[in-house]
PQR file of N, CA, C, O and H, with PARSE charges and radii, in Angstrom:
ATOM      1  N   GLU A   1      68.989  92.460  93.953 -0.4000 1.5000
ATOM      2  CA  GLU A   1      69.788  91.305  94.356 -0.0000 2.0000
ATOM      3  C   GLU A   1      69.453  90.086  93.509  0.5500 1.7000
ATOM      4  O   GLU A   1      70.345  89.298  93.194 -0.5500 1.4000
ATOM      5  N   LYS A   2      68.201  89.915  93.137 -0.4000 1.5000
ATOM      6  CA  LYS A   2      67.814  88.760  92.311 -0.0000 2.0000
ATOM      7  C   LYS A   2      68.490  88.790  90.947  0.5500 1.7000
ATOM      8  O   LYS A   2      68.817  87.740  90.394 -0.5500 1.4000
ATOM      9  H   LYS A   2      67.477  90.555  93.393  0.4000 1.0000
ATOM     10  N   VAL A   3      68.701  89.982  90.404 -0.4000 1.5000
ATOM     11  CA  VAL A   3      69.386  90.111  89.110 -0.0000 2.0000
ATOM     12  C   VAL A   3      70.798  89.563  89.229  0.5500 1.7000
ATOM     13  O   VAL A   3      71.259  88.835  88.349 -0.5500 1.4000
ATOM     14  H   VAL A   3      68.436  90.834  90.854  0.4000 1.0000
ATOM     15  N   ASN A   4      71.492  89.907  90.314 -0.4000 1.5000
ATOM     16  CA  ASN A   4      72.840  89.399  90.525 -0.0000 2.0000
ATOM     17  C   ASN A   4      72.850  87.892  90.748  0.5500 1.7000
ATOM     18  O   ASN A   4      73.774  87.209  90.306 -0.5500 1.4000
ATOM     19  H   ASN A   4      71.118  90.498  91.029  0.4000 1.0000
ATOM     20  N   GLU A   5      71.836  87.367  91.424 -0.4000 1.5000
ATOM     21  CA  GLU A   5      71.744  85.931  91.655 -0.0000 2.0000
ATOM     22  C   GLU A   5      71.576  85.186  90.327  0.5500 1.7000
ATOM     23  O   GLU A   5      72.207  84.151  90.111 -0.5500 1.4000
ATOM     24  H   GLU A   5      71.085  87.922  91.783  0.4000 1.0000
ATOM     25  N   VAL A   6      70.737  85.706  89.451 -0.4000 1.5000
ATOM     26  CA  VAL A   6      70.545  85.099  88.130 -0.0000 2.0000
ATOM     27  C   VAL A   6      71.851  85.156  87.332  0.5500 1.7000
ATOM     28  O   VAL A   6      72.220  84.193  86.660 -0.5500 1.4000
ATOM     29  H   VAL A   6      70.225  86.547  89.627  0.4000 1.0000
ATOM     30  N   LYS A   7      72.536  86.283  87.412 -0.4000 1.5000
ATOM     31  CA  LYS A   7      73.822  86.432  86.723 -0.0000 2.0000
ATOM     32  C   LYS A   7      74.833  85.404  87.248  0.5500 1.7000
ATOM     33  O   LYS A   7      75.576  84.809  86.466 -0.5500 1.4000
ATOM     34  H   LYS A   7      72.237  87.065  87.958  0.4000 1.0000
ATOM     35  N   LEU A   8      74.861  85.198  88.549 -0.4000 1.5000
ATOM     36  CA  LEU A   8      75.752  84.214  89.154 -0.0000 2.0000
ATOM     37  C   LEU A   8      75.434  82.806  88.669  0.5500 1.7000
ATOM     38  O   LEU A   8      76.340  82.056  88.307 -0.5500 1.4000
ATOM     39  H   LEU A   8      74.258  85.681  89.184  0.4000 1.0000
ATOM     40  N   ILE A   9      74.167  82.445  88.658 -0.4000 1.5000
ATOM     41  CA  ILE A   9      73.762  81.109  88.220 -0.0000 2.0000
ATOM     42  C   ILE A   9      74.137  80.888  86.762  0.5500 1.7000
ATOM     43  O   ILE A   9      74.619  79.814  86.399 -0.5500 1.4000
ATOM     44  H   ILE A   9      73.430  83.055  88.952  0.4000 1.0000
ATOM     45  N   ARG A  10      73.919  81.899  85.926 -0.4000 1.5000
ATOM     46  CA  ARG A  10      74.252  81.775  84.503 -0.0000 2.0000
ATOM     47  C   ARG A  10      75.749  81.647  84.266  0.5500 1.7000
ATOM     48  O   ARG A  10      76.170  80.980  83.320 -0.5500 1.4000
ATOM     49  H   ARG A  10      73.528  82.771  86.221  0.4000 1.0000
ATOM     50  N   ASN A  11      76.559  82.277  85.113 -0.4000 1.5000
ATOM     51  CA  ASN A  11      78.007  82.267  84.937 -0.0000 2.0000
ATOM     52  C   ASN A  11      78.722  81.231  85.804  0.5500 1.7000
ATOM     53  O   ASN A  11      79.952  81.199  85.829 -0.5500 1.4000
ATOM     54  H   ASN A  11      76.217  82.818  85.881  0.4000 1.0000
ATOM     55  N   TRP A  12      77.977  80.389  86.511 -0.4000 1.5000
ATOM     56  CA  TRP A  12      78.568  79.439  87.438 -0.0000 2.0000
ATOM     57  C   TRP A  12      79.562  78.500  86.738  0.5500 1.7000
ATOM     58  O   TRP A  12      80.662  78.281  87.246 -0.5500 1.4000
ATOM     59  H   TRP A  12      76.978  80.415  86.490  0.4000 1.0000
ATOM     60  N   GLU A  13      79.188  77.952  85.588 -0.4000 1.5000
ATOM     61  CA  GLU A  13      80.085  77.041  84.873 -0.0000 2.0000
ATOM     62  C   GLU A  13      81.360  77.760  84.439  0.5500 1.7000
ATOM     63  O   GLU A  13      82.451  77.198  84.525 -0.5500 1.4000
ATOM     64  H   GLU A  13      78.295  78.131  85.175  0.4000 1.0000
ATOM     65  N   LYS A  14      81.226  78.981  83.980 -0.4000 1.5000
ATOM     66  CA  LYS A  14      82.395  79.758  83.561 -0.0000 2.0000
ATOM     67  C   LYS A  14      83.318  80.034  84.749  0.5500 1.7000
ATOM     68  O   LYS A  14      84.540  79.979  84.618 -0.5500 1.4000
ATOM     69  H   LYS A  14      80.339  79.437  83.909  0.4000 1.0000
ATOM     70  N   LEU A  15      82.732  80.328  85.894 -0.4000 1.5000
ATOM     71  CA  LEU A  15      83.522  80.641  87.084 -0.0000 2.0000
ATOM     72  C   LEU A  15      84.210  79.413  87.683  0.5500 1.7000
ATOM     73  O   LEU A  15      85.383  79.470  88.054 -0.5500 1.4000
ATOM     74  H   LEU A  15      81.739  80.373  86.001  0.4000 1.0000
ATOM     75  N   MET A  16      83.476  78.312  87.771 -0.4000 1.5000
ATOM     76  CA  MET A  16      83.952  77.160  88.532 -0.0000 2.0000
ATOM     77  C   MET A  16      84.401  75.979  87.674  0.5500 1.7000
ATOM     78  O   MET A  16      85.083  75.083  88.171 -0.5500 1.4000
ATOM     79  H   MET A  16      82.524  78.266  87.469  0.4000 1.0000
ATOM     80  N   GLY A  17      84.032  75.964  86.402 -0.4000 1.5000
ATOM     81  CA  GLY A  17      84.403  74.851  85.541 -0.0000 2.0000
ATOM     82  C   GLY A  17      83.257  73.872  85.355  0.5500 1.7000
ATOM     83  O   GLY A  17      82.302  73.853  86.132 -0.5500 1.4000
ATOM     84  H   GLY A  17      83.478  76.692  85.998  0.4000 1.0000
ATOM     85  N   LYS A  18      83.368  73.061  84.312 -0.4000 1.5000
ATOM     86  CA  LYS A  18      82.280  72.138  83.956 -0.0000 2.0000
ATOM     87  C   LYS A  18      82.024  71.079  85.010  0.5500 1.7000
ATOM     88  O   LYS A  18      80.869  70.771  85.304 -0.5500 1.4000
ATOM     89  H   LYS A  18      84.144  73.076  83.681  0.4000 1.0000
ATOM     90  N   THR A  19      83.084  70.511  85.587 -0.4000 1.5000
ATOM     91  CA  THR A  19      82.917  69.428  86.558 -0.0000 2.0000
ATOM     92  C   THR A  19      82.156  69.900  87.788  0.5500 1.7000
ATOM     93  O   THR A  19      81.198  69.257  88.215 -0.5500 1.4000
ATOM     94  H   THR A  19      84.022  70.760  85.348  0.4000 1.0000
ATOM     95  N   ILE A  20      82.577  71.011  88.352 -0.4000 1.5000
ATOM     96  CA  ILE A  20      81.902  71.530  89.540 -0.0000 2.0000
ATOM     97  C   ILE A  20      80.468  71.923  89.202  0.5500 1.7000
ATOM     98  O   ILE A  20      79.550  71.651  89.976 -0.5500 1.4000
ATOM     99  H   ILE A  20      83.355  71.534  88.005  0.4000 1.0000
ATOM    100  N   ALA A  21      80.274  72.556  88.059 -0.4000 1.5000
ATOM    101  CA  ALA A  21      78.919  72.957  87.639 -0.0000 2.0000
ATOM    102  C   ALA A  21      78.013  71.747  87.473  0.5500 1.7000
ATOM    103  O   ALA A  21      76.828  71.803  87.803 -0.5500 1.4000
ATOM    104  H   ALA A  21      81.019  72.777  87.430  0.4000 1.0000
ATOM    105  N   LYS A  22      78.569  70.652  86.960 -0.4000 1.5000
ATOM    106  CA  LYS A  22      77.779  69.436  86.737 -0.0000 2.0000
ATOM    107  C   LYS A  22      77.252  68.854  88.050  0.5500 1.7000
ATOM    108  O   LYS A  22      76.138  68.331  88.096 -0.5500 1.4000
ATOM    109  H   LYS A  22      79.532  70.607  86.691  0.4000 1.0000
ATOM    110  N   TYR A  23      78.046  68.944  89.109 -0.4000 1.5000
ATOM    111  CA  TYR A  23      77.654  68.373  90.394 -0.0000 2.0000
ATOM    112  C   TYR A  23      76.943  69.368  91.311  0.5500 1.7000
ATOM    113  O   TYR A  23      76.496  68.996  92.395 -0.5500 1.4000
ATOM    114  H   TYR A  23      78.951  69.369  89.071  0.4000 1.0000
ATOM    115  N   THR A  24      76.837  70.612  90.892 -0.4000 1.5000
ATOM    116  CA  THR A  24      76.131  71.617  91.693 -0.0000 2.0000
ATOM    117  C   THR A  24      74.637  71.501  91.398  0.5500 1.7000
ATOM    118  O   THR A  24      74.199  71.709  90.266 -0.5500 1.4000
ATOM    119  H   THR A  24      77.201  70.915  90.011  0.4000 1.0000
ATOM    120  N   GLN A  25      73.868  71.169  92.419 -0.4000 1.5000
ATOM    121  CA  GLN A  25      72.434  70.950  92.237 -0.0000 2.0000
ATOM    122  C   GLN A  25      71.610  72.204  92.500  0.5500 1.7000
ATOM    123  O   GLN A  25      70.546  72.385  91.909 -0.5500 1.4000
ATOM    124  H   GLN A  25      74.223  71.000  93.339  0.4000 1.0000
ATOM    125  N   GLU A  26      72.095  73.068  93.383 -0.4000 1.5000
ATOM    126  CA  GLU A  26      71.321  74.256  93.729 -0.0000 2.0000
ATOM    127  C   GLU A  26      72.269  75.390  94.102  0.5500 1.7000
ATOM    128  O   GLU A  26      73.279  75.174  94.771 -0.5500 1.4000
ATOM    129  H   GLU A  26      72.960  72.921  93.864  0.4000 1.0000
ATOM    130  N   ILE A  27      71.932  76.594  93.665 -0.4000 1.5000
ATOM    131  CA  ILE A  27      72.699  77.801  93.990 -0.0000 2.0000
ATOM    132  C   ILE A  27      71.689  78.886  94.356  0.5500 1.7000
ATOM    133  O   ILE A  27      70.769  79.168  93.589 -0.5500 1.4000
ATOM    134  H   ILE A  27      71.111  76.769  93.122  0.4000 1.0000
ATOM    135  N   TYR A  28      71.862  79.487  95.520 -0.4000 1.5000
ATOM    136  CA  TYR A  28      71.066  80.665  95.825 -0.0000 2.0000
ATOM    137  C   TYR A  28      71.811  81.538  96.825  0.5500 1.7000
ATOM    138  O   TYR A  28      72.706  81.076  97.533 -0.5500 1.4000
ATOM    139  H   TYR A  28      72.609  79.258  96.143  0.4000 1.0000
ATOM    140  N   VAL A  29      71.427  82.799  96.869 -0.4000 1.5000
ATOM    141  CA  VAL A  29      72.073  83.784  97.732 -0.0000 2.0000
ATOM    142  C   VAL A  29      71.026  84.364  98.673  0.5500 1.7000
ATOM    143  O   VAL A  29      69.924  84.722  98.258 -0.5500 1.4000
ATOM    144  H   VAL A  29      70.700  83.175  96.293  0.4000 1.0000
ATOM    145  N   SER A  30      71.393  84.449  99.944 -0.4000 1.5000
ATOM    146  CA  SER A  30      70.519  85.049 100.948 -0.0000 2.0000
ATOM    147  C   SER A  30      71.381  85.776 101.971  0.5500 1.7000
ATOM    148  O   SER A  30      72.267  85.175 102.578 -0.5500 1.4000
ATOM    149  H   SER A  30      72.289  84.159 100.281  0.4000 1.0000
ATOM    150  N   LYS A  31      71.129  87.050 102.164 -0.4000 1.5000
ATOM    151  CA  LYS A  31      71.828  87.867 103.163 -0.0000 2.0000
ATOM    152  C   LYS A  31      73.347  87.764 103.025  0.5500 1.7000
ATOM    153  O   LYS A  31      74.057  87.510 103.998 -0.5500 1.4000
ATOM    154  H   LYS A  31      70.409  87.538 101.671  0.4000 1.0000
ATOM    155  N   LYS A  32      73.831  87.967 101.792 -0.4000 1.5000
ATOM    156  CA  LYS A  32      75.263  87.951 101.465 -0.0000 2.0000
ATOM    157  C   LYS A  32      75.912  86.593 101.674  0.5500 1.7000
ATOM    158  O   LYS A  32      77.137  86.507 101.750 -0.5500 1.4000
ATOM    159  H   LYS A  32      73.254  88.173 101.002  0.4000 1.0000
ATOM    160  N   ARG A  33      75.115  85.525 101.770 -0.4000 1.5000
ATOM    161  CA  ARG A  33      75.649  84.169 101.904 -0.0000 2.0000
ATOM    162  C   ARG A  33      75.274  83.374 100.664  0.5500 1.7000
ATOM    163  O   ARG A  33      74.121  83.374 100.231 -0.5500 1.4000
ATOM    164  H   ARG A  33      74.119  85.595 101.708  0.4000 1.0000
ATOM    165  N   LEU A  34      76.263  82.700 100.102 -0.4000 1.5000
ATOM    166  CA  LEU A  34      76.058  81.856  98.931 -0.0000 2.0000
ATOM    167  C   LEU A  34      75.832  80.432  99.418  0.5500 1.7000
ATOM    168  O   LEU A  34      76.686  79.857 100.092 -0.5500 1.4000
ATOM    169  H   LEU A  34      77.200  82.700 100.454  0.4000 1.0000
ATOM    170  N   PHE A  35      74.685  79.869  99.078 -0.4000 1.5000
ATOM    171  CA  PHE A  35      74.356  78.501  99.458 -0.0000 2.0000
ATOM    172  C   PHE A  35      74.517  77.605  98.233  0.5500 1.7000
ATOM    173  O   PHE A  35      73.983  77.895  97.162 -0.5500 1.4000
ATOM    174  H   PHE A  35      73.991  80.337  98.530  0.4000 1.0000
ATOM    175  N   LEU A  36      75.256  76.521  98.405 -0.4000 1.5000
ATOM    176  CA  LEU A  36      75.468  75.556  97.327 -0.0000 2.0000
ATOM    177  C   LEU A  36      75.037  74.187  97.811  0.5500 1.7000
ATOM    178  O   LEU A  36      75.340  73.791  98.936 -0.5500 1.4000
ATOM    179  H   LEU A  36      75.690  76.286  99.275  0.4000 1.0000
ATOM    180  N   ARG A  37      74.330  73.465  96.956 -0.4000 1.5000
ATOM    181  CA  ARG A  37      74.035  72.057  97.236 -0.0000 2.0000
ATOM    182  C   ARG A  37      74.774  71.250  96.187  0.5500 1.7000
ATOM    183  O   ARG A  37      74.554  71.416  94.987 -0.5500 1.4000
ATOM    184  H   ARG A  37      74.084  73.786  96.041  0.4000 1.0000
ATOM    185  N   VAL A  38      75.658  70.368  96.655 -0.4000 1.5000
ATOM    186  CA  VAL A  38      76.549  69.624  95.773 -0.0000 2.0000
ATOM    187  C   VAL A  38      76.262  68.133  95.913  0.5500 1.7000
ATOM    188  O   VAL A  38      76.058  67.637  97.021 -0.5500 1.4000
ATOM    189  H   VAL A  38      75.837  70.233  97.629  0.4000 1.0000
ATOM    190  N   ALA A  39      76.247  67.416  94.778 -0.4000 1.5000
ATOM    191  CA  ALA A  39      75.870  66.005  94.751 -0.0000 2.0000
ATOM    192  C   ALA A  39      77.003  65.070  95.159  0.5500 1.7000
ATOM    193  O   ALA A  39      76.742  63.924  95.526 -0.5500 1.4000
ATOM    194  H   ALA A  39      76.412  67.819  93.878  0.4000 1.0000
ATOM    195  N   SER A  40      78.234  65.517  95.107 -0.4000 1.5000
ATOM    196  CA  SER A  40      79.384  64.662  95.362 -0.0000 2.0000
ATOM    197  C   SER A  40      80.042  65.015  96.698  0.5500 1.7000
ATOM    198  O   SER A  40      80.448  66.158  96.912 -0.5500 1.4000
ATOM    199  H   SER A  40      78.446  66.448  94.808  0.4000 1.0000
ATOM    200  N   SER A  41      80.147  64.031  97.592 -0.4000 1.5000
ATOM    201  CA  SER A  41      80.776  64.278  98.899 -0.0000 2.0000
ATOM    202  C   SER A  41      82.247  64.695  98.779  0.5500 1.7000
ATOM    203  O   SER A  41      82.658  65.637  99.456 -0.5500 1.4000
ATOM    204  H   SER A  41      79.818  63.103  97.418  0.4000 1.0000
ATOM    205  N   PRO A  42      83.057  64.025  97.939 -0.5600 1.5000
ATOM    206  CA  PRO A  42      84.450  64.476  97.801  0.2800 2.0000
ATOM    207  C   PRO A  42      84.543  65.909  97.265  0.5500 1.7000
ATOM    208  O   PRO A  42      85.396  66.679  97.706 -0.5500 1.4000
ATOM    209  N   LEU A  43      83.684  66.264  96.333 -0.4000 1.5000
ATOM    210  CA  LEU A  43      83.682  67.621  95.797 -0.0000 2.0000
ATOM    211  C   LEU A  43      83.238  68.619  96.862  0.5500 1.7000
ATOM    212  O   LEU A  43      83.770  69.726  96.949 -0.5500 1.4000
ATOM    213  H   LEU A  43      82.991  65.638  95.975  0.4000 1.0000
ATOM    214  N   LYS A  44      82.270  68.220  97.659 -0.4000 1.5000
ATOM    215  CA  LYS A  44      81.796  69.066  98.753 -0.0000 2.0000
ATOM    216  C   LYS A  44      82.953  69.385  99.707  0.5500 1.7000
ATOM    217  O   LYS A  44      83.111  70.525 100.145 -0.5500 1.4000
ATOM    218  H   LYS A  44      81.839  67.320  97.588  0.4000 1.0000
ATOM    219  N   GLN A  45      83.754  68.372 100.021 -0.4000 1.5000
ATOM    220  CA  GLN A  45      84.903  68.550 100.899 -0.0000 2.0000
ATOM    221  C   GLN A  45      85.937  69.478 100.261  0.5500 1.7000
ATOM    222  O   GLN A  45      86.474  70.367 100.921 -0.5500 1.4000
ATOM    223  H   GLN A  45      83.626  67.446  99.666  0.4000 1.0000
ATOM    224  N   GLU A  46      86.208  69.264  98.985 -0.4000 1.5000
ATOM    225  CA  GLU A  46      87.179  70.096  98.267 -0.0000 2.0000
ATOM    226  C   GLU A  46      86.723  71.559  98.206  0.5500 1.7000
ATOM    227  O   GLU A  46      87.519  72.475  98.413 -0.5500 1.4000
ATOM    228  H   GLU A  46      85.772  68.541  98.449  0.4000 1.0000
ATOM    229  N   LEU A  47      85.448  71.762  97.923 -0.4000 1.5000
ATOM    230  CA  LEU A  47      84.918  73.123  97.864 -0.0000 2.0000
ATOM    231  C   LEU A  47      84.963  73.812  99.223  0.5500 1.7000
ATOM    232  O   LEU A  47      85.167  75.023  99.305 -0.5500 1.4000
ATOM    233  H   LEU A  47      84.802  71.017  97.755  0.4000 1.0000
ATOM    234  N   SER A  48      84.773  73.042 100.283 -0.4000 1.5000
ATOM    235  CA  SER A  48      84.802  73.648 101.622 -0.0000 2.0000
ATOM    236  C   SER A  48      86.192  74.206 101.934  0.5500 1.7000
ATOM    237  O   SER A  48      86.318  75.178 102.678 -0.5500 1.4000
ATOM    238  H   SER A  48      84.607  72.058 100.217  0.4000 1.0000
ATOM    239  N   TYR A  49      87.235  73.593 101.365 -0.4000 1.5000
ATOM    240  CA  TYR A  49      88.589  74.119 101.545 -0.0000 2.0000
ATOM    241  C   TYR A  49      88.822  75.359 100.688  0.5500 1.7000
ATOM    242  O   TYR A  49      89.745  76.129 100.954 -0.5500 1.4000
ATOM    243  H   TYR A  49      87.133  72.803 100.760  0.4000 1.0000
ATOM    244  N   SER A  50      88.002  75.556  99.673 -0.4000 1.5000
ATOM    245  CA  SER A  50      88.201  76.651  98.717 -0.0000 2.0000
ATOM    246  C   SER A  50      87.194  77.786  98.892  0.5500 1.7000
ATOM    247  O   SER A  50      86.966  78.556  97.960 -0.5500 1.4000
ATOM    248  H   SER A  50      87.253  74.930  99.457  0.4000 1.0000
ATOM    249  N   ARG A  51      86.603  77.894 100.051 -0.4000 1.5000
ATOM    250  CA  ARG A  51      85.565  78.912 100.278 -0.0000 2.0000
ATOM    251  C   ARG A  51      86.047  80.323  99.956  0.5500 1.7000
ATOM    252  O   ARG A  51      85.341  81.086  99.295 -0.5500 1.4000
ATOM    253  H   ARG A  51      86.789  77.268 100.808  0.4000 1.0000
ATOM    254  N   ASN A  52      87.247  80.673 100.422 -0.4000 1.5000
ATOM    255  CA  ASN A  52      87.753  82.030 100.174 -0.0000 2.0000
ATOM    256  C   ASN A  52      87.953  82.291  98.690  0.5500 1.7000
ATOM    257  O   ASN A  52      87.682  83.391  98.209 -0.5500 1.4000
ATOM    258  H   ASN A  52      87.820  80.053 100.959  0.4000 1.0000
ATOM    259  N   LYS A  53      88.426  81.283  97.963 -0.4000 1.5000
ATOM    260  CA  LYS A  53      88.627  81.414  96.523 -0.0000 2.0000
ATOM    261  C   LYS A  53      87.279  81.614  95.816  0.5500 1.7000
ATOM    262  O   LYS A  53      87.175  82.430  94.900 -0.5500 1.4000
ATOM    263  H   LYS A  53      88.645  80.389  98.354  0.4000 1.0000
ATOM    264  N   ILE A  54      86.253  80.873  96.236 -0.4000 1.5000
ATOM    265  CA  ILE A  54      84.918  81.015  95.656 -0.0000 2.0000
ATOM    266  C   ILE A  54      84.393  82.430  95.892  0.5500 1.7000
ATOM    267  O   ILE A  54      83.821  83.040  94.989 -0.5500 1.4000
ATOM    268  H   ILE A  54      86.337  80.209  96.979  0.4000 1.0000
ATOM    269  N   ILE A  55      84.586  82.947  97.094 -0.4000 1.5000
ATOM    270  CA  ILE A  55      84.140  84.308  97.412 -0.0000 2.0000
ATOM    271  C   ILE A  55      84.834  85.308  96.495  0.5500 1.7000
ATOM    272  O   ILE A  55      84.192  86.213  95.962 -0.5500 1.4000
ATOM    273  H   ILE A  55      85.052  82.451  97.828  0.4000 1.0000
ATOM    274  N   GLU A  56      86.153  85.147  96.309 -0.4000 1.5000
ATOM    275  CA  GLU A  56      86.908  86.045  95.428 -0.0000 2.0000
ATOM    276  C   GLU A  56      86.392  85.982  93.994  0.5500 1.7000
ATOM    277  O   GLU A  56      86.194  87.015  93.354 -0.5500 1.4000
ATOM    278  H   GLU A  56      86.674  84.412  96.742  0.4000 1.0000
ATOM    279  N   LEU A  57      86.173  84.762  93.488 -0.4000 1.5000
ATOM    280  CA  LEU A  57      85.702  84.596  92.110 -0.0000 2.0000
ATOM    281  C   LEU A  57      84.328  85.226  91.904  0.5500 1.7000
ATOM    282  O   LEU A  57      84.116  85.960  90.939 -0.5500 1.4000
ATOM    283  H   LEU A  57      86.334  83.923  94.007  0.4000 1.0000
ATOM    284  N   VAL A  58      83.405  84.942  92.804 -0.4000 1.5000
ATOM    285  CA  VAL A  58      82.038  85.454  92.674 -0.0000 2.0000
ATOM    286  C   VAL A  58      82.023  86.974  92.804  0.5500 1.7000
ATOM    287  O   VAL A  58      81.388  87.658  92.001 -0.5500 1.4000
ATOM    288  H   VAL A  58      83.578  84.346  93.588  0.4000 1.0000
ATOM    289  N   ASN A  59      82.712  87.500  93.798 -0.4000 1.5000
ATOM    290  CA  ASN A  59      82.739  88.952  93.982 -0.0000 2.0000
ATOM    291  C   ASN A  59      83.444  89.644  92.823  0.5500 1.7000
ATOM    292  O   ASN A  59      83.090  90.769  92.469 -0.5500 1.4000
ATOM    293  H   ASN A  59      83.228  86.944  94.450  0.4000 1.0000
ATOM    294  N   GLY A  60      84.432  88.990  92.231 -0.4000 1.5000
ATOM    295  CA  GLY A  60      85.096  89.548  91.061 -0.0000 2.0000
ATOM    296  C   GLY A  60      84.172  89.619  89.857  0.5500 1.7000
ATOM    297  O   GLY A  60      84.264  90.550  89.056 -0.5500 1.4000
ATOM    298  H   GLY A  60      84.719  88.076  92.519  0.4000 1.0000
ATOM    299  N   GLU A  61      83.289  88.649  89.724 -0.4000 1.5000
ATOM    300  CA  GLU A  61      82.361  88.584  88.593 -0.0000 2.0000
ATOM    301  C   GLU A  61      81.140  89.481  88.804  0.5500 1.7000
ATOM    302  O   GLU A  61      80.737  90.203  87.892 -0.5500 1.4000
ATOM    303  H   GLU A  61      83.215  87.894  90.375  0.4000 1.0000
ATOM    304  N   ILE A  62      80.553  89.436  89.996 -0.4000 1.5000
ATOM    305  CA  ILE A  62      79.290  90.126  90.261 -0.0000 2.0000
ATOM    306  C   ILE A  62      79.528  91.536  90.806  0.5500 1.7000
ATOM    307  O   ILE A  62      78.869  92.488  90.386 -0.5500 1.4000
ATOM    308  H   ILE A  62      80.881  88.849  90.736  0.4000 1.0000
ATOM    309  N   GLY A  63      80.453  91.663  91.722 -0.4000 1.5000
ATOM    310  CA  GLY A  63      80.720  92.956  92.350 -0.0000 2.0000
ATOM    311  C   GLY A  63      81.251  92.753  93.750  0.5500 1.7000
ATOM    312  O   GLY A  63      80.794  91.873  94.479 -0.5500 1.4000
ATOM    313  H   GLY A  63      80.989  90.890  92.063  0.4000 1.0000
ATOM    314  N   GLU A  64      82.204  93.560  94.116 -0.4000 1.5000
ATOM    315  CA  GLU A  64      82.847  93.425  95.422 -0.0000 2.0000
ATOM    316  C   GLU A  64      81.817  93.525  96.541  0.5500 1.7000
ATOM    317  O   GLU A  64      80.968  94.417  96.543 -0.5500 1.4000
ATOM    318  H   GLU A  64      82.575  94.276  93.524  0.4000 1.0000
ATOM    319  N   GLY A  65      81.903  92.600  97.488 -0.4000 1.5000
ATOM    320  CA  GLY A  65      81.004  92.610  98.625 -0.0000 2.0000
ATOM    321  C   GLY A  65      79.653  91.951  98.380  0.5500 1.7000
ATOM    322  O   GLY A  65      78.766  92.030  99.229 -0.5500 1.4000
ATOM    323  H   GLY A  65      82.592  91.875  97.487  0.4000 1.0000
ATOM    324  N   TYR A  66      79.484  91.296  97.219 -0.4000 1.5000
ATOM    325  CA  TYR A  66      78.194  90.646  96.941 -0.0000 2.0000
ATOM    326  C   TYR A  66      77.949  89.490  97.910  0.5500 1.7000
ATOM    327  O   TYR A  66      76.858  89.365  98.466 -0.5500 1.4000
ATOM    328  H   TYR A  66      80.204  91.232  96.529  0.4000 1.0000
ATOM    329  N   ILE A  67      78.967  88.644  98.113 -0.4000 1.5000
ATOM    330  CA  ILE A  67      78.830  87.578  99.116 -0.0000 2.0000
ATOM    331  C   ILE A  67      79.991  87.667 100.110  0.5500 1.7000
ATOM    332  O   ILE A  67      81.085  88.117  99.772 -0.5500 1.4000
ATOM    333  H   ILE A  67      79.853  88.746  97.661  0.4000 1.0000
ATOM    334  N   SER A  68      79.729  87.231 101.330 -0.4000 1.5000
ATOM    335  CA  SER A  68      80.767  87.250 102.361 -0.0000 2.0000
ATOM    336  C   SER A  68      80.991  85.877 102.960  0.5500 1.7000
ATOM    337  O   SER A  68      81.937  85.679 103.723 -0.5500 1.4000
ATOM    338  H   SER A  68      78.840  86.865 101.605  0.4000 1.0000
ATOM    339  N   GLU A  69      80.119  84.911 102.619 -0.4000 1.5000
ATOM    340  CA  GLU A  69      80.219  83.573 103.198 -0.0000 2.0000
ATOM    341  C   GLU A  69      79.695  82.560 102.190  0.5500 1.7000
ATOM    342  O   GLU A  69      78.781  82.853 101.417 -0.5500 1.4000
ATOM    343  H   GLU A  69      79.351  85.071 101.999  0.4000 1.0000
ATOM    344  N   VAL A  70      80.288  81.354 102.205 -0.4000 1.5000
ATOM    345  CA  VAL A  70      79.832  80.260 101.353 -0.0000 2.0000
ATOM    346  C   VAL A  70      79.422  79.100 102.251  0.5500 1.7000
ATOM    347  O   VAL A  70      80.184  78.672 103.118 -0.5500 1.4000
ATOM    348  H   VAL A  70      81.030  81.116 102.832  0.4000 1.0000
ATOM    349  N   ILE A  71      78.216  78.602 102.035 -0.4000 1.5000
ATOM    350  CA  ILE A  71      77.703  77.472 102.800 -0.0000 2.0000
ATOM    351  C   ILE A  71      77.435  76.338 101.823  0.5500 1.7000
ATOM    352  O   ILE A  71      76.667  76.485 100.873 -0.5500 1.4000
ATOM    353  H   ILE A  71      77.597  78.950 101.331  0.4000 1.0000
ATOM    354  N   ILE A  72      78.079  75.206 102.073 -0.4000 1.5000
ATOM    355  CA  ILE A  72      77.993  74.058 101.159 -0.0000 2.0000
ATOM    356  C   ILE A  72      77.248  72.934 101.853  0.5500 1.7000
ATOM    357  O   ILE A  72      77.579  72.534 102.969 -0.5500 1.4000
ATOM    358  H   ILE A  72      78.703  75.086 102.846  0.4000 1.0000
ATOM    359  N   ARG A  73      76.240  72.438 101.167 -0.4000 1.5000
ATOM    360  CA  ARG A  73      75.409  71.364 101.736 -0.0000 2.0000
ATOM    361  C   ARG A  73      75.435  70.151 100.852  0.5500 1.7000
ATOM    362  O   ARG A  73      74.796  69.146 101.165 -0.5500 1.4000
ATOM    363  H   ARG A  73      75.971  72.763 100.260  0.4000 1.0000
TER
END
């Protein structure tokens, strides 16, 4: 699982874009949940509306069923 987490962190900018990557302070995965810490409140709100899209993007890159939930802090 740690190998996939490292792969996700390395590909985060490619998956989400430069702006989102710039404001993402922390990324980690625990028990199929993706935890994100974001520096911008408006971006945090926008990402919370896009949780399903984030799950699709990450699972498409890493492997189906890798994450099932996104938690944004």
